[in-house]
N, C-alpha and C positions, 0 to 999 in steps of 0.2 A: 600592557606594560611596555614602555618604551625602552629600547636598548640604547646603551651609550654609543655615540657616533664612532668611537674608535673600534668598537666590537664589529659593527657593520662593515667598516673599512677592512678590517682583518678578515672577515668572512669573504668579502669580495676578492681580496687578494688571494686567499686560499683557493677560491673557485677558479681564478685565472691560472694559478699554478697547477691546479688539478687538470684543467683543460690542456695546458701546455704539456703536462706529463703524458696525458692520453695521446696527444698529437705526436709527441716524441716517440712513444711506443709504436704508434701506427706507421710513422715514417721509418722507424727501425725495422719493423716487420716487412714493409715494402722493399727496403734495401736488401734485407736478407733474402727475400724472394727473388730479387734481381740477381743476386750473387749466386743463388742456386742454379741459375741458367748458364753460368759461366763454366769454362773448363776447370777441372779440379785444381790445376796448378795456380790459376788465378784466385780461386776460392780461398786457398790456403794463405794467400797474401793479404786477404781482407779479414782482419780479426774482428771479433765482436766489439772490442773497444773502438777500433777505427770506424766501424759502421755506426756505433752509437754517437761518436763525435760528429760524423757526417750528418746524422739525423738532427743533432743539436744545432749544427750550422744552418740547417734548412728551416728551422722553426720560424724565424722572423721574416722570411721572404727576401732578404737582402741578397742572399746567394743566388736565388732564382733570377733576380734583376741583373746581377753581375753576369751570370751565365748567358742570359738573353742578350745582353750587350756584346759579350764576346762572340756569341753566335752570329749576330748581325755583322760584326766586323769581319768575321771569318767568311761569311757568305759574300760580302762585298769584295773582299780580297780574292776569293775564288773566281767570282765573275770577272773581275778586272784581269786576273792572270789568264783566264780562259780567252777573254777578248784579245789580249796581247798575242796569245799563241795562235788564235784564229787569224789575226791580222798578219802575222809572220807567214802563216801557211798561204794566205791570199797573195801576199807579195811574191812568194816563191812560185806559186802557180802562174802569176803574171810574167815573171822572168822566164819561166819555161815556155810559155806561149810565145813570148817575144822572140826567144831564141829559135823556136820551131819555125816561126814565120820568116825570120832572117835566113835560116838554113834553106827553107823552101824556095825563097826568092833567089838565093845564090845558086841553087841547083838548076833553076829554070834558065838562068843567064849563063850557066857554065857550058863549055864545049864538051861534047860527049867523051872525048879522049881524056879530059881532066876530071871527069866525074868521080872515078874511084878515089883519087887523091883528095878531092874536096869532101867526099863522104867520110873518109878516114879522119880528116882534120875536124870535121863537124862532130864525129863520134867522140873524139878526144875532148872537144870543147863541151859536149853534152855531159860526158862523164865527170869532167872537172866541175861543171856547175852542180851536178848531182852530189858530188862530194862536198862542195861548199854548202849546199842546202842542208845536207845531213849534219854537218858540223854546226851550222847556225841553229838547227833544230835541237841538237844535243845541248848546246850552250843555253838555249832558251829553257829547255826542260830542267837543266841543272839550276838555273836562276829561279824557276818556279818552285822546285823542291826546297831550295835554301830559304825562299821567302815563306813558304808554308811551315818549314821548321822553325823559323823565327816567330811566326804567329803562335805556334804551339808553346814556345818558350815564354812569349808574352802572356799567354793564357795561364800557364803554370805559375808564373810570377804573380799575376793578378789574384789568382785563387789562393796562393800561399799568403799574400799580403792580407787577404780577407780572412785568414785564419781557418781555411777549410782543411781539415785533417787529410793527410795523405798527399797533398800537393806541394811540390817543390820543383825547382828548375832542374831538369835532367835532359840529356840527349840520349840516354840509354833507352832503347826501344822496349825493354822489359819493364 
């Protein structure tokens, strides 16, 4: 006996919904297991409702794709910033070596009775350069932190716009 076409479609739709429901419960259980590994202060901040909404957001795979894209952007940013920091460090090392060689040449050409004055002047010059290097390094590190903070804000904004529960723009580390 043949079934009406609408009945089969309804059965298929019910089956799809049932699979989605099972997947939702599985994702929710996995999220709950992850939360159990967190410190209790963090656990309290993640309610059952929030976890359930997160599990629902994960159902269609879009959030995974968004997070993968954000992760790739973050990795590229981190590599770029690391490269910039390494470049600055290399430049500083070159400046130090250049100064060291200039000092050595000056000492070789210096008359013995002027050597203590020359060394004192060179020591002041070296200390000034070290201070300048420390300041440039501090500024670079601040720039890196600000850029990483901006990436976090971009990530929060993207996930908020995607409707992922619990995500919103904040600079509060908590």
